[in-house]
FIKE-822620 format. One line per 10 residues: number of its first residue (from 1); their letters; for each residue x, y, z of C-alpha. Coordinates in steps of 0.2 Angstrom, whole numbers. Example, Ala and Ser with C-alpha at 12.3 -4.5 7.8 and 13.67 -1.06 7.14 Angstrom:
1) as) 62/-22/39 | 68/-5/36 $
***
This chain:
1) mggrpsspld) 0/0/0 | 5/18/-3 | 16/15/-19 | 11/17/-37 | 9/0/-45 | 2/-3/-61 | -16/3/-63 | -30/-10/-61 | -38/-2/-76 | -30/-5/-93 $
11) krqqqhlrgg) -30/8/-107 | -46/2/-114 | -55/2/-98 | -48/20/-94 | -55/26/-111 | -72/17/-107 | -72/27/-91 | -68/44/-99 | -81/42/-113 | -89/25/-113 $
21) liqpplcpri) -90/12/-100 | -82/8/-83 | -76/-10/-83 | -62/-13/-71 | -57/-31/-67 | -71/-41/-59 | -83/-26/-62 | -99/-27/-73 | -102/-13/-84 | -108/4/-77 $
31) pagqvdallr) -118/16/-88 | -108/25/-101 | -99/42/-102 | -99/48/-84 | -86/61/-86 | -93/68/-102 | -110/68/-96 | -105/77/-80 | -97/91/-90 | -111/92/-102 $
41) nflpqyrghl) -123/94/-88 | -112/105/-77 | -104/118/-89 | -121/126/-95 | -124/130/-76 | -106/136/-75 | -109/148/-89 | -124/155/-82 | -116/158/-65 | -101/166/-74 $
51) aasilrqisq) -114/179/-81 | -122/182/-64 | -105/184/-56 | -100/198/-69 | -117/207/-66 | -113/207/-47 | -96/213/-50 | -102/227/-61 | -116/232/-50 | -104/233/-35 $
61) elgpqepagc) -92/245/-45 | -107/256/-49 | -114/256/-32 | -109/268/-17 | -91/264/-12 | -89/260/6 | -73/266/14 | -60/251/16 | -64/242/32 | -47/233/34 $
71) qllhskklpr) -34/241/46 | -20/229/43 | -10/228/27 | -14/213/16 | 0/201/15 | 6/198/-2 | 13/181/2 | 4/167/-7 | -4/154/5 | 8/140/7 $
81) vrehrgpltq) 15/127/19 | 32/126/25 | 42/113/16 | 45/97/27 | 56/83/24 | 64/68/32 | 65/49/33 | 50/38/35 | 45/20/34 | 32/16/21 $
91) lwghppqwqq) 21/1/18 | 21/-2/-1 | 24/-14/-15 | 17/-31/-19 | 16/-40/-7 | 16/-24/4 | 32/-22/15 | 38/-9/27 | 53/0/18 | 64/15/22 $
101) ifcvlrgdgr) 60/30/11 | 64/49/11 | 48/60/11 | 46/78/5 | 31/89/8 | 32/103/-5 | 26/121/-1 | 10/118/-13 | 4/104/-2 | 11/90/-13 $
111) lewfshreey) 19/75/-5 | 33/65/-13 | 44/51/-8 | 61/44/-14 | 71/29/-11 | 84/38/-1 | 89/56/3 | 103/57/-10 | 90/53/-24 | 80/68/-19 $
121) enggrplgst) 96/79/-17 | 102/74/-34 | 85/79/-42 | 80/61/-45 | 62/56/-49 | 51/52/-34 | 45/34/-31 | 28/42/-29 | 19/58/-26 | 1/64/-22 $
131) altgytilts) -8/80/-19 | -15/80/-1 | -32/85/-6 | -46/76/3 | -35/65/15 | -37/63/33 | -23/58/45 | -24/44/58 | -10/41/71 | -18/26/79 $
141) qreylhllda) -15/9/71 | -30/2/80 | -41/15/73 | -34/13/56 | -37/-6/56 | -55/-3/62 | -57/8/47 | -50/-6/35 | -62/-18/43 | -77/-7/40 $
151) lcpdssgdht) -72/-4/21 | -75/-22/16 | -85/-31/30 | -84/-50/29 | -102/-56/28 | -97/-73/34 | -90/-67/50 | -76/-80/48 | -59/-72/50 | -49/-88/53 $
161) qeepdpllem) -44/-90/35 | -37/-73/32 | -20/-70/25 | -7/-64/37 | -9/-45/39 | 8/-35/36 | 1/-22/47 | 0/-34/61 | 16/-43/58 | 26/-27/62 $
171) pvnfplflqh) 17/-16/75 | 19/2/71 | 25/13/86 | 23/30/77 | 11/28/62 | 4/41/50 | -10/34/40 | -17/45/26 | -34/39/22 | -45/45/7 $
181) pfrrhlcfsa) -62/40/3 | -58/37/-16 | -39/34/-16 | -26/22/-11 | -21/24/7 | -4/30/12 | 4/21/26 | 19/28/35 | 29/26/51 | 40/39/59 $
191) atgeaqrswr) 55/34/70 | 50/44/85 | 35/52/93 | 42/70/90 | 45/66/71 | 27/59/70 | 20/75/78 | 30/86/66 | 25/76/51 | 7/76/57 $
201) lalqggirlr) 6/95/59 | 15/98/42 | 3/86/33 | -12/94/41 | -7/110/34 | -4/103/17 | -22/95/17 | -30/111/22 | -20/122/9 | -25/110/-5 $
211) gtvlqrsqap) -43/109/1 | -48/127/3 | -40/134/-14 | -57/139/-21 | -65/144/-4 | -50/157/-2 | -53/165/-19 | -66/179/-21 | -64/179/-40 | -80/179/-50 $
221) aalafleavr) -75/163/-59 | -72/154/-43 | -88/160/-35 | -97/155/-51 | -90/138/-50 | -94/135/-32 | -112/141/-35 | -114/130/-51 | -108/115/-41 | -121/119/-28 $
231) lyrqhqghfg) -135/121/-40 | -130/105/-50 | -131/95/-34 | -146/103/-29 | -155/98/-45 | -150/80/-40 | -158/82/-23 | -143/86/-13 | -147/102/-4 | -136/101/12 $
241) hddvtlgsda) -119/109/11 | -105/97/13 | -86/95/10 | -88/90/-8 | -81/107/-13 | -64/105/-5 | -50/105/-18 | -47/113/-35 | -61/114/-48 | -56/97/-57 $
251) evlttvlmre) -54/89/-40 | -72/95/-35 | -80/88/-50 | -70/72/-48 | -77/70/-30 | -95/74/-36 | -94/60/-49 | -85/48/-38 | -100/49/-26 | -112/46/-40 $
261) llpalraqtl) -102/30/-45 | -98/23/-28 | -114/14/-24 | -113/4/-41 | -95/1/-39 | -97/-5/-21 | -112/-16/-26 | -104/-24/-41 | -86/-25/-37 | -85/-29/-18 $
271) prlrgagrar) -93/-46/-19 | -80/-51/-33 | -64/-45/-25 | -51/-58/-21 | -44/-60/-4 | -51/-58/13 | -52/-45/27 | -40/-31/26 | -31/-38/10 | -48/-36/2 $
281) awawtellda) -50/-19/8 | -33/-14/1 | -38/-21/-16 | -54/-11/-15 | -44/6/-12 | -33/2/-26 | -48/0/-38 | -55/16/-32 | -38/25/-34 | -38/19/-52 $
291) vhavvlagas) -55/25/-56 | -52/41/-47 | -36/44/-57 | -45/42/-73 | -60/53/-68 | -48/66/-62 | -39/66/-79 | -55/67/-88 | -61/82/-78 | -45/91/-79 $
301) aglrafqpek) -45/89/-98 | -63/95/-99 | -60/110/-89 | -44/114/-99 | -53/113/-115 | -66/125/-108 | -53/137/-102 | -52/147/-118 | -71/148/-120 | -72/154/-102 $
311) dellaalert) -60/168/-105 | -69/174/-121 | -86/172/-112 | -80/183/-97 | -74/196/-109 | -90/196/-119 | -101/196/-104 | -91/212/-98 | -94/220/-115 | -113/216/-116 $
321) irpdvdqmlr) -118/218/-98 | -111/234/-93 | -121/245/-106 | -137/237/-100 | -133/235/-81 | -145/249/-75 | -160/241/-85 | -156/223/-79 | -154/229/-61 | -171/238/-61 $
331) lrarlagrlr) -179/222/-69 | -171/212/-56 | -177/223/-42 | -195/223/-49 | -196/204/-50 | -188/202/-33 | -202/212/-26 | -215/202/-34 | -207/186/-29 | -205/192/-11 $
341) aeiqgplesc) -223/195/-10 | -227/178/-16 | -216/168/-5 | -216/179/11 | -229/169/20 | -221/151/18 | -204/158/20 | -208/167/36 | -217/151/43 | -202/140/39 $
351) lhrkvdvqlp) -190/152/47 | -201/154/62 | -203/135/65 | -186/128/59 | -173/142/60 | -177/154/74 | -176/141/87 | -158/136/83 | -151/152/76 | -145/159/93 $
361) ritqtlrntv) -136/143/98 | -128/140/81 | -122/159/81 | -114/157/98 | -105/141/93 | -99/148/78 | -93/163/88 | -84/152/100 | -75/143/86 | -68/158/77 $
371) eaalaavqtl) -66/170/93 | -55/157/102 | -44/154/86 | -41/173/84 | -38/176/102 | -24/164/101 | -17/173/86 | -17/189/95 | -8/181/110 | 5/174/98 $
381) laqgmdrlcl) 7/190/88 | 10/200/104 | 23/188/111 | 32/188/94 | 33/207/94 | 38/207/112 | 53/195/108 | 59/207/95 | 58/222/107 | 68/212/120 $
391) hlrgkpsgmr) 81/207/107 | 84/225/102 | 86/231/120 | 99/217/122 | 110/225/108 | 110/209/97 | 122/207/82 | 116/210/65 | 116/191/61 | 106/187/77 $
401) lrkevysfge) 93/201/73 | 91/196/55 | 87/178/62 | 74/185/74 | 66/195/61 | 65/180/49 | 58/169/63 | 45/183/66 | 40/184/48 | 38/165/47 $
411) mpwdpelmqi) 26/164/61 | 10/162/50 | 18/147/41 | 25/139/57 | 14/123/59 | 20/120/77 | 17/138/82 | 0/140/73 | -6/123/80 | -11/133/95 $
421) cyreaersrg) -24/143/85 | -29/128/74 | -33/118/89 | -45/131/96 | -54/131/79 | -57/112/81 | -64/113/99 | -82/117/95 | -83/105/80 | -92/91/89 $
431) rlrqlvapfg) -106/102/97 | -108/111/80 | -110/95/71 | -124/90/83 | -133/107/81 | -132/108/62 | -137/90/59 | -156/93/58 | -152/106/44 | -142/93/33 $
441) flgsrslvfg) -126/102/35 | -111/90/33 | -97/103/30 | -90/104/47 | -72/100/40 | -74/115/28 | -80/126/42 | -65/122/53 | -53/124/38 | -61/141/35 $
451) aqdlaqqlma) -58/146/53 | -40/140/52 | -37/149/35 | -44/165/43 | -32/164/58 | -17/161/47 | -22/176/35 | -24/188/49 | -8/183/57 | 1/185/40 $
461) davatflqla) -7/202/38 | -3/208/55 | 16/202/53 | 17/211/37 | 10/227/44 | 22/226/59 | 37/224/48 | 32/238/36 | 28/251/50 | 44/246/59 $
471) dqclttaldc) 54/249/43 | 46/266/41 | 50/272/59 | 67/265/62 | 83/274/57 | 102/274/60 | 100/289/71 | 92/278/84 | 101/267/97 | 95/250/102 $
481) nqaaqqlekv) 84/257/117 | 76/270/106 | 73/258/92 | 65/246/105 | 54/260/111 | 48/264/93 | 44/246/90 | 34/246/106 | 23/260/99 | 22/250/83 $
491) rgrvlkkfqs) 16/235/93 | 2/245/100 | -4/251/84 | -3/234/76 | -13/226/90 | -27/239/88 | -28/236/70 | -28/218/73 | -43/219/85 | -53/230/73 $
501) dsgsaqrrfi) -50/218/58 | -53/202/69 | -69/209/75 | -75/212/57 | -68/195/52 | -78/186/65 | -94/194/59 | -91/189/41 | -86/171/46 | -102/169/56 $
511) rrwqiciflp) -113/176/43 | -105/166/29 | -107/149/38 | -124/153/44 | -129/155/26 | -121/139/21 | -130/130/35 | -148/138/33 | -150/143/15 | -149/125/7 $
521) fvlsqlepsc) -161/119/21 | -174/133/18 | -173/130/-1 | -177/112/2 | -191/116/13 | -199/128/0 | -195/117/-15 | -212/108/-16 | -223/124/-15 | -214/140/-19 $
531) klelpefegd) -204/135/-34 | -220/130/-43 | -224/149/-44 | -208/153/-54 | -213/149/-71 | -225/163/-72 | -211/175/-70 | -200/167/-83 | -206/177/-97 | -200/194/-90 $
541) vlavgspalt) -183/187/-88 | -182/179/-105 | -187/196/-112 | -170/203/-106 | -160/190/-116 | -146/189/-104 | -140/174/-95 | -135/185/-81 | -153/185/-75 | -162/169/-71 $
551) iegiyedvir) -178/168/-61 | -171/154/-51 | -156/165/-46 | -168/180/-41 | -178/168/-31 | -163/162/-21 | -157/179/-19 | -174/184/-11 | -173/170/1 | -155/174/5 $
561) gillqridre) -159/192/8 | -173/188/20 | -162/175/29 | -148/188/31 | -160/200/39 | -163/187/52 | -145/183/54 | -140/201/56 | -152/204/69 | -145/189/79 $
571) lkkalgasdv) -128/195/76 | -132/212/83 | -139/204/99 | -124/192/101 | -110/204/96 | -117/220/102 | -113/228/85 | -122/245/82 | -123/242/63 | -119/224/58 $
581) scaldgcsea) -126/226/41 | -114/241/37 | -100/232/45 | -103/217/34 | -105/225/17 | -89/216/11 | -97/199/15 | -97/188/-1 | -114/180/4 | -123/196/2 $
591) pwdqegadee) -131/198/-16 | -122/207/-29 | -106/209/-19 | -89/202/-24 | -71/205/-20 | -56/203/-33 | -44/188/-31 | -36/175/-42 | -44/158/-46 | -33/143/-46 $
601) teaqretcsr) -38/129/-58 | -30/113/-63 | -25/120/-80 | -18/136/-72 | -8/126/-59 | 0/115/-73 | 6/130/-82 | 10/142/-68 | 17/130/-54 | 27/139/-41 $
611) qpgsctevqp) 42/131/-32 | 41/130/-13 | 47/145/-4 | 46/156/-20 | 35/169/-10 | 43/167/7 | 54/182/8 | 53/192/23 | 57/211/22 | 70/212/35 $
621) lcplsppgtl) 72/226/47 | 89/233/41 | 97/217/36 | 114/224/36 | 114/236/50 | 129/236/62 | 126/233/81 | 118/247/89 | 107/252/74 | 92/244/65 $
631) rs) 93/252/48 | 107/257/37 $
***
């Protein structure tokens, strides 16, 4: 397990899966053209949401401009993980055996392993590699064996004839099991508990980085893609928010299709798999891995082929929507008013019976989740700034000072240090899962990742702000004590800015995830009745002749707006904000509001890959200043 042996699917079978039939070994045929069919059904919805995103972006530009709400400078460093490398033992090969390897976690969240360190240092090809998207880490051998047993339960209940289990032949003292619902498991072992912990923290950072690439972006194309995925699944009856959208665009579509294929694969393949017990479970994960690889390749190819059309479409939408935007917004407002009158009664009844009861408790739990994480960030930030001030008062050498400044600049990317904040984001997960279960929300992992991303981003912004302000105020005319006094003043300014930004960020976080929890549920509750009223409004929208306006989109925006009013009132009570709505104008959940950012796609990543550490430079405080001064 964990290596990359030959695929259980030959070339003919892979071609069947991409555009014909899935027929892996021992598996009957499954209906044809899954990847192509998914793209055919999904891309029209994506095109429509691209148009809606452009309309929202233009309407925001033409609307009243609110003053910038952020006090901290925005860090220009790309999100990344700190590169981590070292020896591990891996279970791989046929038959599987524990073998020494050298592992490297890249800054983009890709894990590679080599036969030995020299092969890595000499630029050799890795034995294997994987993007960490979608994996979970287990550090208990017993827990992992239970997971294997659950994958392929033995209906006979007779385990006496099982083949020897390599995992049990050699007990693992410090295991690192990487489990994925649709991919081959990766089984590693560290030499010490300290090494195991370091690898676990590093791998968790890589998993989160790969998983939240779309969620971190506020680009119109990224938002349109996520909305199209939601609508595609909603049309299939999946209303509740879950973790399907973790990963890049191609990885998300792969997960969507793998979920559709899984029941048939399980029903038709598991009974025919050879072996028993855990050996059979491993064979099952290898089959899933082969299917996943083919689906991912097909989804990536389809999205790459769509990329030129998407670029042209975005440019054309900009040209066609902007001249008519006033007319389109007036029509939208008129139709929204009529729709609101039609659905107000059923919607208010649903909110009163289902949402209002749980809204205060969910608000408080979300607040606890993000507030604790950001409080830990503030504590770490203050301690880091204090250390720099102390070092200055001690008249350090230039080399020592540069080292301390570098360490301070690396705080946001230090997995051991930031684990304090990340752990706080995890604490409320169990209680939150219980509270949101009645609403069909299954995205607790995405939510926790979002809180951790927010903690890391605010830390990065605060560090960048401190370094820039310090660089502006420190000169060669200051001795070490005077420089330390200036830094202490900067420290106070940065902490005030951080408190302001963290308060706004908390509100945006709570508001966003309340929409993710409640909106799909409310839409599902109103589906049988209110959506029957929509066809009578369709003619007015079709008369405009623009894909940027759809009656279904206006309908959902109306529901979202009324739900946000409920949420804002509760936030005002919970947080004591005098004007929550005003403070949250930058929230991406509000209709017609976007923020600019870059979208990462599979196609872009292949052509614009970045090496680890390419954006890790810290602007030092006077890197070459002699002792007794801080800036030359």
